[in-house]
ChimeraX commands (.cxc) that place a marker at each C-alpha (Angstrom):
marker #1 position 8.83,20.70,-1.80 radius 0.5
marker #1 position 6.52,17.76,-1.13 radius 0.5
marker #1 position 3.07,17.22,-2.63 radius 0.5
marker #1 position 0.87,14.51,-4.09 radius 0.5
marker #1 position 1.19,14.05,-7.85 radius 0.5
marker #1 position -0.18,11.42,-10.21 radius 0.5
marker #1 position 2.39,9.23,-11.96 radius 0.5
marker #1 position 0.96,6.80,-14.52 radius 0.5
marker #1 position -2.49,7.38,-13.06 radius 0.5
marker #1 position -1.50,6.50,-9.48 radius 0.5
marker #1 position -1.17,9.13,-6.75 radius 0.5
marker #1 position 2.30,9.35,-5.20 radius 0.5
marker #1 position 3.79,11.50,-2.49 radius 0.5
marker #1 position 6.52,13.30,-4.43 radius 0.5
marker #1 position 9.58,15.26,-3.31 radius 0.5
marker #1 position 11.60,17.92,-5.16 radius 0.5
marker #1 position 14.81,19.37,-3.78 radius 0.5
marker #1 position 18.01,21.11,-4.71 radius 0.5
marker #1 position 21.53,20.73,-3.31 radius 0.5
marker #1 position 25.09,21.74,-4.10 radius 0.5
marker #1 position 25.98,18.08,-4.77 radius 0.5
marker #1 position 24.29,15.00,-6.17 radius 0.5
marker #1 position 22.17,13.33,-3.52 radius 0.5
marker #1 position 21.84,9.54,-3.33 radius 0.5
marker #1 position 18.07,8.95,-3.40 radius 0.5
marker #1 position 18.34,5.56,-1.68 radius 0.5
marker #1 position 20.21,7.12,1.25 radius 0.5
marker #1 position 17.78,10.06,1.40 radius 0.5
marker #1 position 14.79,7.72,1.45 radius 0.5
marker #1 position 16.41,5.61,4.16 radius 0.5
marker #1 position 17.09,8.63,6.38 radius 0.5
marker #1 position 13.52,9.89,5.95 radius 0.5
marker #1 position 12.22,6.45,6.87 radius 0.5
marker #1 position 14.11,6.55,10.17 radius 0.5
marker #1 position 11.98,9.42,11.49 radius 0.5
marker #1 position 8.77,9.35,9.44 radius 0.5
marker #1 position 5.99,6.78,9.31 radius 0.5
marker #1 position 5.87,4.80,6.05 radius 0.5
marker #1 position 3.00,6.72,4.45 radius 0.5
marker #1 position 4.85,10.02,4.99 radius 0.5
marker #1 position 7.96,8.90,3.08 radius 0.5
marker #1 position 7.82,10.04,-0.58 radius 0.5
marker #1 position 7.80,7.38,-3.30 radius 0.5
marker #1 position 9.03,9.70,-6.09 radius 0.5
marker #1 position 11.98,12.13,-6.04 radius 0.5
marker #1 position 13.61,14.73,-8.27 radius 0.5
marker #1 position 16.73,16.76,-7.66 radius 0.5
marker #1 position 16.74,20.15,-9.42 radius 0.5
marker #1 position 19.55,22.60,-10.05 radius 0.5
marker #1 position 17.29,25.21,-8.51 radius 0.5
marker #1 position 13.69,25.34,-7.36 radius 0.5
marker #1 position 11.27,27.24,-9.65 radius 0.5
marker #1 position 10.12,30.55,-8.19 radius 0.5
marker #1 position 7.30,32.94,-8.99 radius 0.5
marker #1 position 8.03,36.61,-9.85 radius 0.5
marker #1 position 7.23,37.60,-6.25 radius 0.5
marker #1 position 9.78,35.15,-4.84 radius 0.5
marker #1 position 7.54,32.26,-3.77 radius 0.5
marker #1 position 7.97,28.61,-4.68 radius 0.5
marker #1 position 6.19,27.92,-7.98 radius 0.5
marker #1 position 4.57,24.53,-7.31 radius 0.5
marker #1 position 2.82,24.49,-10.68 radius 0.5
marker #1 position 6.15,24.57,-12.51 radius 0.5
marker #1 position 7.60,21.53,-10.79 radius 0.5
marker #1 position 8.25,18.74,-13.33 radius 0.5
marker #1 position 6.84,15.25,-12.83 radius 0.5
marker #1 position 9.42,13.33,-10.77 radius 0.5
marker #1 position 10.51,9.75,-11.28 radius 0.5
marker #1 position 9.16,6.92,-9.17 radius 0.5
marker #1 position 11.97,5.61,-7.00 radius 0.5
marker #1 position 12.84,2.01,-7.90 radius 0.5
marker #1 position 15.38,-0.06,-6.01 radius 0.5
marker #1 position 18.51,-0.81,-8.01 radius 0.5
marker #1 position 18.75,-4.15,-6.18 radius 0.5
marker #1 position 15.50,-5.43,-7.67 radius 0.5
marker #1 position 15.67,-9.05,-8.82 radius 0.5
marker #1 position 13.61,-10.90,-11.42 radius 0.5
marker #1 position 10.96,-13.39,-10.19 radius 0.5
marker #1 position 12.31,-16.93,-9.78 radius 0.5
marker #1 position 9.07,-18.91,-9.50 radius 0.5
marker #1 position 5.65,-18.80,-11.20 radius 0.5
marker #1 position 4.09,-17.57,-7.94 radius 0.5
marker #1 position 6.57,-14.70,-7.64 radius 0.5
marker #1 position 5.94,-13.89,-11.29 radius 0.5
marker #1 position 2.17,-13.84,-10.64 radius 0.5
marker #1 position 2.50,-11.32,-7.82 radius 0.5
marker #1 position 4.92,-9.18,-9.86 radius 0.5
marker #1 position 2.31,-9.12,-12.60 radius 0.5
marker #1 position -0.49,-8.25,-10.15 radius 0.5
marker #1 position 1.53,-5.39,-8.63 radius 0.5
marker #1 position 2.47,-4.07,-12.06 radius 0.5
marker #1 position -1.09,-4.06,-13.40 radius 0.5
marker #1 position -2.60,-2.44,-10.30 radius 0.5
marker #1 position 0.11,0.20,-9.92 radius 0.5
marker #1 position 0.81,0.77,-13.64 radius 0.5
marker #1 position 4.47,-0.10,-13.16 radius 0.5
marker #1 position 6.52,-2.16,-15.63 radius 0.5
marker #1 position 8.91,-4.98,-14.76 radius 0.5
marker #1 position 8.18,-5.22,-11.05 radius 0.5
marker #1 position 10.98,-7.05,-9.25 radius 0.5
marker #1 position 10.49,-9.90,-6.81 radius 0.5
marker #1 position 11.77,-7.83,-3.90 radius 0.5
marker #1 position 10.01,-4.53,-4.67 radius 0.5
marker #1 position 7.65,-3.28,-1.97 radius 0.5
marker #1 position 3.98,-2.87,-2.95 radius 0.5
marker #1 position 3.55,0.25,-0.81 radius 0.5
marker #1 position 6.82,1.85,-1.92 radius 0.5
marker #1 position 5.59,1.51,-5.50 radius 0.5
marker #1 position 2.47,3.51,-4.63 radius 0.5
marker #1 position 0.20,0.81,-3.20 radius 0.5
marker #1 position -2.39,1.82,-0.60 radius 0.5
marker #1 position -4.60,0.03,1.91 radius 0.5
marker #1 position -7.49,0.45,-0.54 radius 0.5
marker #1 position -5.55,-1.30,-3.31 radius 0.5
marker #1 position -4.75,-4.23,-1.03 radius 0.5
marker #1 position -8.35,-5.30,-1.68 radius 0.5
marker #1 position -7.53,-5.62,-5.39 radius 0.5
marker #1 position -4.36,-7.60,-4.66 radius 0.5
marker #1 position -6.40,-10.13,-2.67 radius 0.5
marker #1 position -9.03,-10.40,-5.42 radius 0.5
marker #1 position -6.49,-10.73,-8.24 radius 0.5
marker #1 position -4.53,-13.35,-6.30 radius 0.5
marker #1 position -7.71,-15.31,-5.56 radius 0.5
marker #1 position -8.54,-15.34,-9.28 radius 0.5
marker #1 position -5.21,-17.06,-9.87 radius 0.5
marker #1 position -5.75,-19.61,-7.12 radius 0.5
marker #1 position -3.39,-17.89,-4.67 radius 0.5
marker #1 position -5.01,-17.66,-1.25 radius 0.5
marker #1 position -3.94,-14.61,0.77 radius 0.5
marker #1 position -5.62,-12.16,3.13 radius 0.5
marker #1 position -5.17,-8.51,4.12 radius 0.5
marker #1 position -2.59,-9.27,6.76 radius 0.5
marker #1 position -0.52,-11.28,4.27 radius 0.5
marker #1 position -0.03,-8.24,2.04 radius 0.5
marker #1 position 0.76,-5.83,4.87 radius 0.5
marker #1 position 3.16,-8.26,6.54 radius 0.5
marker #1 position 4.71,-9.51,3.28 radius 0.5
marker #1 position 4.62,-6.57,0.83 radius 0.5
marker #1 position 6.97,-7.97,-1.82 radius 0.5
marker #1 position 6.23,-10.67,-4.43 radius 0.5
marker #1 position 8.90,-12.97,-3.03 radius 0.5
marker #1 position 7.58,-12.67,0.52 radius 0.5
marker #1 position 3.98,-13.25,-0.57 radius 0.5
marker #1 position 5.02,-16.25,-2.64 radius 0.5
marker #1 position 6.59,-17.78,0.46 radius 0.5
marker #1 position 3.36,-17.64,2.51 radius 0.5
marker #1 position 0.69,-18.16,-0.14 radius 0.5
marker #1 position -1.41,-21.31,-0.53 radius 0.5
marker #1 position -2.88,-22.47,-3.83 radius 0.5
marker #1 position -6.50,-23.53,-4.41 radius 0.5
marker #1 position -6.67,-23.88,-8.19 radius 0.5
marker #1 position -8.04,-20.48,-9.23 radius 0.5
marker #1 position -11.50,-19.17,-10.06 radius 0.5
marker #1 position -13.34,-16.66,-12.22 radius 0.5
marker #1 position -13.28,-12.94,-11.41 radius 0.5
marker #1 position -16.90,-13.06,-10.22 radius 0.5
marker #1 position -16.17,-16.04,-7.98 radius 0.5
marker #1 position -13.06,-14.31,-6.63 radius 0.5
marker #1 position -15.00,-11.16,-5.77 radius 0.5
marker #1 position -17.73,-13.24,-4.11 radius 0.5
marker #1 position -15.21,-15.15,-2.03 radius 0.5
marker #1 position -13.51,-11.90,-1.08 radius 0.5
marker #1 position -16.84,-10.40,-0.03 radius 0.5
marker #1 position -17.86,-13.40,2.04 radius 0.5
marker #1 position -14.47,-13.77,3.68 radius 0.5
marker #1 position -13.51,-10.17,4.36 radius 0.5
marker #1 position -16.70,-8.10,4.15 radius 0.5
marker #1 position -19.21,-10.64,5.45 radius 0.5
marker #1 position -22.89,-11.24,4.86 radius 0.5
marker #1 position -23.97,-8.12,6.70 radius 0.5
marker #1 position -25.23,-10.09,9.66 radius 0.5
marker #1 position -22.25,-9.25,11.82 radius 0.5
marker #1 position -20.53,-5.93,12.36 radius 0.5
marker #1 position -17.08,-7.20,13.28 radius 0.5
marker #1 position -15.24,-10.19,11.84 radius 0.5
marker #1 position -12.46,-11.54,14.04 radius 0.5
marker #1 position -9.36,-13.50,13.14 radius 0.5
marker #1 position -6.52,-14.41,15.46 radius 0.5
marker #1 position -4.27,-11.79,13.84 radius 0.5
marker #1 position -6.68,-9.05,12.73 radius 0.5
marker #1 position -10.17,-7.58,13.09 radius 0.5
marker #1 position -12.34,-6.35,10.21 radius 0.5
marker #1 position -15.07,-3.78,10.84 radius 0.5
marker #1 position -17.63,-3.89,8.04 radius 0.5
marker #1 position -20.51,-1.77,9.36 radius 0.5
marker #1 position -20.85,1.42,11.37 radius 0.5
marker #1 position -20.18,0.52,14.97 radius 0.5
marker #1 position -19.09,1.81,18.36 radius 0.5
marker #1 position -16.00,0.77,20.30 radius 0.5
marker #1 position -16.22,1.57,24.00 radius 0.5
marker #1 position -13.65,1.06,26.76 radius 0.5
marker #1 position -11.82,-1.79,25.08 radius 0.5
marker #1 position -8.26,-2.96,24.46 radius 0.5
marker #1 position -7.69,-4.59,21.06 radius 0.5
marker #1 position -4.56,-6.67,20.55 radius 0.5
marker #1 position -4.97,-6.99,16.80 radius 0.5
marker #1 position -4.57,-5.01,13.60 radius 0.5
marker #1 position -7.89,-3.43,12.55 radius 0.5
marker #1 position -9.19,-3.14,8.98 radius 0.5
marker #1 position -12.08,-0.67,8.63 radius 0.5
marker #1 position -14.44,-0.51,5.67 radius 0.5
marker #1 position -14.19,3.04,4.28 radius 0.5
marker #1 position -18.00,3.30,4.16 radius 0.5
marker #1 position -18.33,2.71,7.91 radius 0.5
marker #1 position -18.64,5.22,10.71 radius 0.5
marker #1 position -16.55,4.24,13.71 radius 0.5
marker #1 position -17.51,5.87,17.03 radius 0.5
marker #1 position -15.02,5.78,19.90 radius 0.5
marker #1 position -16.31,6.10,23.47 radius 0.5
marker #1 position -14.19,6.10,26.58 radius 0.5
marker #1 position -10.68,4.65,26.40 radius 0.5
marker #1 position -9.94,2.45,23.40 radius 0.5
marker #1 position -6.44,1.03,23.04 radius 0.5
marker #1 position -5.29,-0.63,19.82 radius 0.5
marker #1 position -2.06,-2.61,20.10 radius 0.5
marker #1 position -1.67,-2.93,16.35 radius 0.5
marker #1 position -2.11,-1.01,13.12 radius 0.5
marker #1 position -5.28,0.50,11.68 radius 0.5
marker #1 position -6.00,0.24,7.95 radius 0.5
marker #1 position -8.88,1.51,5.79 radius 0.5
marker #1 position -10.08,-0.50,2.79 radius 0.5
marker link #1:1,2 radius 0.2
marker link #1:2,3 radius 0.2
marker link #1:3,4 radius 0.2
marker link #1:4,5 radius 0.2
marker link #1:5,6 radius 0.2
marker link #1:6,7 radius 0.2
marker link #1:7,8 radius 0.2
marker link #1:8,9 radius 0.2
marker link #1:9,10 radius 0.2
marker link #1:10,11 radius 0.2
marker link #1:11,12 radius 0.2
marker link #1:12,13 radius 0.2
marker link #1:13,14 radius 0.2
marker link #1:14,15 radius 0.2
marker link #1:15,16 radius 0.2
marker link #1:16,17 radius 0.2
marker link #1:17,18 radius 0.2
marker link #1:18,19 radius 0.2
marker link #1:19,20 radius 0.2
marker link #1:20,21 radius 0.2
marker link #1:21,22 radius 0.2
marker link #1:22,23 radius 0.2
marker link #1:23,24 radius 0.2
marker link #1:24,25 radius 0.2
marker link #1:25,26 radius 0.2
marker link #1:26,27 radius 0.2
marker link #1:27,28 radius 0.2
marker link #1:28,29 radius 0.2
marker link #1:29,30 radius 0.2
marker link #1:30,31 radius 0.2
marker link #1:31,32 radius 0.2
marker link #1:32,33 radius 0.2
marker link #1:33,34 radius 0.2
marker link #1:34,35 radius 0.2
marker link #1:35,36 radius 0.2
marker link #1:36,37 radius 0.2
marker link #1:37,38 radius 0.2
marker link #1:38,39 radius 0.2
marker link #1:39,40 radius 0.2
marker link #1:40,41 radius 0.2
marker link #1:41,42 radius 0.2
marker link #1:42,43 radius 0.2
marker link #1:43,44 radius 0.2
marker link #1:44,45 radius 0.2
marker link #1:45,46 radius 0.2
marker link #1:46,47 radius 0.2
marker link #1:47,48 radius 0.2
marker link #1:48,49 radius 0.2
marker link #1:49,50 radius 0.2
marker link #1:50,51 radius 0.2
marker link #1:51,52 radius 0.2
marker link #1:52,53 radius 0.2
marker link #1:53,54 radius 0.2
marker link #1:54,55 radius 0.2
marker link #1:55,56 radius 0.2
marker link #1:56,57 radius 0.2
marker link #1:57,58 radius 0.2
marker link #1:58,59 radius 0.2
marker link #1:59,60 radius 0.2
marker link #1:60,61 radius 0.2
marker link #1:61,62 radius 0.2
marker link #1:62,63 radius 0.2
marker link #1:63,64 radius 0.2
marker link #1:64,65 radius 0.2
marker link #1:65,66 radius 0.2
marker link #1:66,67 radius 0.2
marker link #1:67,68 radius 0.2
marker link #1:68,69 radius 0.2
marker link #1:69,70 radius 0.2
marker link #1:70,71 radius 0.2
marker link #1:71,72 radius 0.2
marker link #1:72,73 radius 0.2
marker link #1:73,74 radius 0.2
marker link #1:74,75 radius 0.2
marker link #1:75,76 radius 0.2
marker link #1:76,77 radius 0.2
marker link #1:77,78 radius 0.2
marker link #1:78,79 radius 0.2
marker link #1:79,80 radius 0.2
marker link #1:80,81 radius 0.2
marker link #1:81,82 radius 0.2
marker link #1:82,83 radius 0.2
marker link #1:83,84 radius 0.2
marker link #1:84,85 radius 0.2
marker link #1:85,86 radius 0.2
marker link #1:86,87 radius 0.2
marker link #1:87,88 radius 0.2
marker link #1:88,89 radius 0.2
marker link #1:89,90 radius 0.2
marker link #1:90,91 radius 0.2
marker link #1:91,92 radius 0.2
marker link #1:92,93 radius 0.2
marker link #1:93,94 radius 0.2
marker link #1:94,95 radius 0.2
marker link #1:95,96 radius 0.2
marker link #1:96,97 radius 0.2
marker link #1:97,98 radius 0.2
marker link #1:98,99 radius 0.2
marker link #1:99,100 radius 0.2
marker link #1:100,101 radius 0.2
marker link #1:101,102 radius 0.2
marker link #1:102,103 radius 0.2
marker link #1:103,104 radius 0.2
marker link #1:104,105 radius 0.2
marker link #1:105,106 radius 0.2
marker link #1:106,107 radius 0.2
marker link #1:107,108 radius 0.2
marker link #1:108,109 radius 0.2
marker link #1:109,110 radius 0.2
marker link #1:110,111 radius 0.2
marker link #1:111,112 radius 0.2
marker link #1:112,113 radius 0.2
marker link #1:113,114 radius 0.2
marker link #1:114,115 radius 0.2
marker link #1:115,116 radius 0.2
marker link #1:116,117 radius 0.2
marker link #1:117,118 radius 0.2
marker link #1:118,119 radius 0.2
marker link #1:119,120 radius 0.2
marker link #1:120,121 radius 0.2
marker link #1:121,122 radius 0.2
marker link #1:122,123 radius 0.2
marker link #1:123,124 radius 0.2
marker link #1:124,125 radius 0.2
marker link #1:125,126 radius 0.2
marker link #1:126,127 radius 0.2
marker link #1:127,128 radius 0.2
marker link #1:128,129 radius 0.2
marker link #1:129,130 radius 0.2
marker link #1:130,131 radius 0.2
marker link #1:131,132 radius 0.2
marker link #1:132,133 radius 0.2
marker link #1:133,134 radius 0.2
marker link #1:134,135 radius 0.2
marker link #1:135,136 radius 0.2
marker link #1:136,137 radius 0.2
marker link #1:137,138 radius 0.2
marker link #1:138,139 radius 0.2
marker link #1:139,140 radius 0.2
marker link #1:140,141 radius 0.2
marker link #1:141,142 radius 0.2
marker link #1:142,143 radius 0.2
marker link #1:143,144 radius 0.2
marker link #1:144,145 radius 0.2
marker link #1:145,146 radius 0.2
marker link #1:146,147 radius 0.2
marker link #1:147,148 radius 0.2
marker link #1:148,149 radius 0.2
marker link #1:149,150 radius 0.2
marker link #1:150,151 radius 0.2
marker link #1:151,152 radius 0.2
marker link #1:152,153 radius 0.2
marker link #1:153,154 radius 0.2
marker link #1:154,155 radius 0.2
marker link #1:155,156 radius 0.2
marker link #1:156,157 radius 0.2
marker link #1:157,158 radius 0.2
marker link #1:158,159 radius 0.2
marker link #1:159,160 radius 0.2
marker link #1:160,161 radius 0.2
marker link #1:161,162 radius 0.2
marker link #1:162,163 radius 0.2
marker link #1:163,164 radius 0.2
marker link #1:164,165 radius 0.2
marker link #1:165,166 radius 0.2
marker link #1:166,167 radius 0.2
marker link #1:167,168 radius 0.2
marker link #1:168,169 radius 0.2
marker link #1:169,170 radius 0.2
marker link #1:170,171 radius 0.2
marker link #1:171,172 radius 0.2
marker link #1:172,173 radius 0.2
marker link #1:173,174 radius 0.2
marker link #1:174,175 radius 0.2
marker link #1:175,176 radius 0.2
marker link #1:176,177 radius 0.2
marker link #1:177,178 radius 0.2
marker link #1:178,179 radius 0.2
marker link #1:179,180 radius 0.2
marker link #1:180,181 radius 0.2
marker link #1:181,182 radius 0.2
marker link #1:182,183 radius 0.2
marker link #1:183,184 radius 0.2
marker link #1:184,185 radius 0.2
marker link #1:185,186 radius 0.2
marker link #1:186,187 radius 0.2
marker link #1:187,188 radius 0.2
marker link #1:188,189 radius 0.2
marker link #1:189,190 radius 0.2
marker link #1:190,191 radius 0.2
marker link #1:191,192 radius 0.2
marker link #1:192,193 radius 0.2
marker link #1:193,194 radius 0.2
marker link #1:194,195 radius 0.2
marker link #1:195,196 radius 0.2
marker link #1:196,197 radius 0.2
marker link #1:197,198 radius 0.2
marker link #1:198,199 radius 0.2
marker link #1:199,200 radius 0.2
marker link #1:200,201 radius 0.2
marker link #1:201,202 radius 0.2
marker link #1:202,203 radius 0.2
marker link #1:203,204 radius 0.2
marker link #1:204,205 radius 0.2
marker link #1:205,206 radius 0.2
marker link #1:206,207 radius 0.2
marker link #1:207,208 radius 0.2
marker link #1:208,209 radius 0.2
marker link #1:209,210 radius 0.2
marker link #1:210,211 radius 0.2
marker link #1:211,212 radius 0.2
marker link #1:212,213 radius 0.2
marker link #1:213,214 radius 0.2
marker link #1:214,215 radius 0.2
marker link #1:215,216 radius 0.2
marker link #1:216,217 radius 0.2
marker link #1:217,218 radius 0.2
marker link #1:218,219 radius 0.2
marker link #1:219,220 radius 0.2
marker link #1:220,221 radius 0.2
view
């Protein structure tokens, strides 16, 4: 059985199963990842002796226990202050303790919406990153390797910088960068080929007309 369940206040795609032998969760997750897109791979698993059933023989979803969030056994402690900062940011946003330097933000329950908070929290600590940085480098160690430092700022200043950099002043609908495009207002894309990742503000309405080809990923924030 697979369904969304809250673990420590964060929604996770959870999987429950039974088998006649103990299943290695790491191997199961790997095999699922070979055929499913990342967001379809569960982040929490529980093996049961038998699945709970209702009196009329149907699967009793309400009786399924809360599963455990899958954590890599190969996780390593942060080695630098920057790695430690990102481990702390991940842990606070995802309500997870002792985040390792090589643990994946999205495998811990992170979403495209929460990437916004990662950028803001990092900016507060003087660590300059953007959306693409988090998606391309989803672990603390990877982010630490690409981050630049600017001395830090208050939360209000961090949010303002985030707004100006990624959301814009409202004067333009689309903000372009060499590696990604951000759509901040309701707009129409018509007969166009886009060779970038696209980040779409969740409050926008995006209208597609004709043939629109996106040679990249699409994220909602």
